[in-house]
C-alpha angles and dihedrals in degrees: 000000000000131000117219109211127327098273108045128065099232110153119161116228114205116204119193100159089109092056092046091048091049091052091048091050090052092049091046091053091061100029125123116248092254091057097046100085093055093045091047090053092047090050091051091051092049092048091050088064093063095086100042109126119243091242090059092050091048090047093052091048093048092048090053092048093047095050096039091082093052101268110145106169130098110320094225096050124113089251089056091052089050091049091050093049090049090051092045108028093181093067118102121224094257091049093050092047092051092046092049089052090051089048091052091048092052095046096047 
């Protein structure tokens, strides 16, 4: 995730579920019968990620970044914003606040 400037909330969301699903489909096409159920389940999980909104993906990412340093309080608290900015120094305050709100919305 990358912040673009200190004023605007410009965070890039990278989606690779389509690439993962394509690889799983290829593997499923040549899989032995015993391997098919697991690959079919994995494919279903990957395809379920297609419709996830960007805000949810950003929220998940922010939650992981906030908690990675050991913070375990509310994800939209001032301390969470501080933890996020320490984990990602390029984020502006507005960006970090918005991301922490998205993290709280996803977690809760």
